[in-house]
C-alpha positions as CSV (number, residue, x, y, z in Angstrom):
1,M,-11.5,-5.0,13.0
2,K,-9.1,-3.2,10.7
3,Y,-6.8,-5.2,8.4
4,V,-3.2,-4.0,7.8
5,V,-0.9,-4.7,4.9
6,T,2.8,-3.6,5.0
7,S,5.2,-4.0,2.1
8,V,8.6,-2.8,0.9
9,W,9.3,-1.9,-2.8
10,K,12.5,-1.4,-4.7
11,H,12.5,1.0,-7.6
12,P,14.9,0.8,-10.5
13,N,15.6,4.6,-10.2
14,K,15.3,7.3,-7.6
15,I,11.7,7.7,-6.4
16,D,9.7,10.5,-8.0
17,W,7.4,11.4,-5.1
18,T,5.3,13.8,-7.2
19,E,4.6,10.9,-9.5
20,M,3.9,8.6,-6.6
21,R,1.4,11.1,-5.1
22,Q,-0.4,11.1,-8.5
23,R,-0.6,7.3,-8.4
24,M,-1.9,7.2,-4.9
25,S,-4.6,9.7,-5.8
26,E,-6.1,7.0,-8.1
27,A,-7.0,5.0,-4.9
28,K,-8.5,7.9,-3.1
29,N,-12.1,6.9,-3.6
30,N,-11.6,3.2,-3.0
31,P,-14.3,2.3,-0.4
32,H,-12.3,-0.6,1.0
33,I,-9.2,1.4,2.1
34,A,-9.2,3.4,5.3
35,E,-5.6,4.8,4.9
36,I,-2.4,4.3,2.8
37,H,1.0,5.6,3.8
38,W,4.1,5.5,1.6
39,Y,7.4,6.4,3.1
40,E,11.0,6.6,2.0
41,I,13.5,4.0,3.2
42,D,16.2,5.2,0.9
43,E,16.2,7.0,-2.5
44,T,15.2,3.9,-4.4
45,T,13.1,2.0,-1.8
46,H,9.8,2.8,-0.3
47,G,7.6,1.2,2.4
48,S,3.9,1.0,2.3
49,V,1.2,0.7,5.0
50,A,-2.3,0.1,3.8
51,I,-5.1,-0.1,6.3
52,Y,-8.4,-1.6,5.2
53,H,-11.7,-1.3,7.0
54,S,-11.8,-5.0,7.7
55,K,-10.4,-8.3,6.4
56,E,-13.5,-8.6,4.2
57,A,-12.7,-5.2,2.7
58,Y,-9.1,-6.4,2.0
59,K,-10.4,-9.6,0.3
60,A,-12.9,-7.5,-1.8
61,N,-10.0,-5.3,-2.9
62,L,-7.7,-8.1,-4.0
63,A,-8.5,-8.0,-7.7
64,Y,-7.8,-4.3,-7.8
65,Q,-4.6,-4.7,-5.7
66,T,-3.4,-7.4,-8.1
67,E,-4.1,-5.2,-11.1
68,V,-2.1,-2.3,-9.6
69,R,0.8,-4.5,-8.5
70,T,1.0,-6.0,-12.0
71,K,1.6,-2.6,-13.4
72,S,4.1,-1.8,-10.7
73,T,6.2,-4.9,-11.2
74,G,5.7,-5.2,-15.0
75,D,5.5,-1.7,-16.5
76,R,7.5,0.1,-13.9
77,N,10.0,-2.6,-12.9
78,Y,9.4,-2.2,-9.2
79,Q,10.2,-5.2,-7.1
80,M,8.3,-6.1,-4.0
81,L,10.9,-7.2,-1.4
82,H,8.6,-8.0,1.5
83,E,4.9,-8.2,2.5
84,T,3.1,-9.0,5.7
85,H,-0.6,-8.6,6.6
86,G,-3.0,-9.3,9.4
87,E,-5.8,-8.0,11.6
88,S,-5.1,-5.1,13.9
89,H,-5.9,-6.0,17.5
90,V,-4.8,-2.7,19.1
91,D,-5.3,0.7,17.5
92,F,-3.7,3.8,19.0
93,T,-6.6,5.9,17.8
94,S,-9.0,4.0,20.1
95,F,-7.2,5.7,23.1
96,L,-7.8,9.2,21.9
């Protein structure tokens, strides 16, 4: 069963989506993550949806996630406003 994490992040300045794309590329080969989507809420706030292959994959990825978030909140002054997570019980793609 896939595991989904959603979060909302506030940036101190207007979001540079080219830079964000570069940052996301660092996670491209992460074997625990099935998908990541970052979307604009407003010019200084973005939402994130991360889909892991399973809850176990999420747990195995926690150390890496903590490292990345420490950089985001420390070095870049991003502020996480909200986070939720849980197992996905219904997946639209299973109907295709």
